[in-house]
N, C-alpha and C positions, 0 to 999 in steps of 0.2 A: 419475387422470390419468398419462400415462406417466411416465417417466424422465427422457427428455429433454424433455419440456414442463415438469417441474418443475425442471430444469438452465436451462433457459432463463428460467424467472421469478427463478430464482435471479441470472443473470447479469444479468439486465434491470433489478433492483431496488437493485441496489447498486453500489459502483464497482469491479466484479469484476477489470477489466484492470489497474489500479491496484494494488490489492491482490496480483495476481498476479506483476506487477514488481517488487511489493517482496519477496515471499515468493523469488522467483529471486533478487535480489540477497542476501538473506541467504544464501541456499543456497550461491551464488558464493562468497562474502565467508568464509562457515564452511568450504568444501572446502579451499580452497587449505592452511590452516596443520594441516591433518590429521596426525597424526603420533603417535608414541609418546608418553604423558603426561609422560615423564622428559624428552623433549627439549621439550617444550612448555614444561614449569616451567622449563628451563634458557636458553629464549629469552627469558624475561619478559614485558613486556607486549606485545611483540610477537605473540607467540604467545595468549596470554590476549586479548587486545585483539580479534582476528579473531573467538574466540568469542562475546565480548560482544557485539561489532556484529553478528553473524551472527542470535543470539537475539533482540537488541532488532528487528530488520528483519523476522524471522520473526513475533514477537509482534505488530508494528504492522501488518503483513501482516492477519493473522488478524482484529485488531480493527477494521481498516477492512471488511472482508468481514462481521463478524457485529455489530458494534457502529456503525452507519451515523452516531447522533447524535455520535459521538467521530472522526468521519473526518479531519476538518481538522485536529484535535491529533495524532493518529497520523500523518496525511501530514507537517506539519511536521517530527515527531521523525524521521521515516523519513529525510525530507530531510537534516536535521541529520546524522543517525547515518552516512549514506551519504558526507556531507563528510567527517567525523570519521573513516572508515574509510581515506580516503586515506593520511595518515603513520602511522597505527597498525597496517593490516593490510595487508600486501604491494599497495601503492598502490592500495586497493579492492578487493581481487579483480581486480588487474590490469586496474584501469580498467572492465571490463565490469560487475563489479557495483556500483561506485558510480554508473556511469551510469545502469542499470537501476534502482536504488534514488532516485535523483533524479527520473527520469521518471516511476516508479510514482507518487511522491509528488506530483507535480504533476498526473497524471491523478485521482488519488483527491481532492487537494484542488478541481480546479475542476469535480468531477462536482457534477450538479444531479438531484434525483430528478424523475420525470416528464418529460413531452414538453418542450422547450427553447420552443414557440411558446406554450405554455400557461403558461410561471412568469412572465411578465411582471406589469405591474402591474395592479391590480384596476378595473372597470369604472369605479368612483367616482372614480378619479384620485389618490386619497390616498396612493398609493407601498407599500401594503401589498400584501402577497402574499395571493392568494387560494387557500385550501386548503393552509395551511402546515402545518397540522398532519393533513392527511389522509397515508392511506397513498399511495406511490408507486405509479401505474397502470403495467401492462405493456401494451404494444399488440404484435401480433404483424406482424414485419415479412417481408413476402413477395416 
């Protein structure tokens, strides 16, 4: 299998864009308070808080990519950390990082495996999802 096909399968079998937005938000929030360690220590919670928010966001983005079973909890944590970054770290990365984290968290929380038409109620009408334990399928879109 070609590298591009493997990447497409990776991208379509998980909430890729939500995780990418969250990792981008962590990078933006962590980038702005960069400076010498002595200055970060003098800044106090403002300097250290930016790094803590950035590390948490990047960890949640990677969790969303590689542990789909925990994606909803990671998405909620990412949204909460993004909101906390507003007062703690340079207005949440000058609002860009905060908004990217919120959007990514919403994308990851709302993602559902498989195609949208096939995830409805089962044919018996009891409301249970058919194939809930099955692996997500990847369809080629042209």
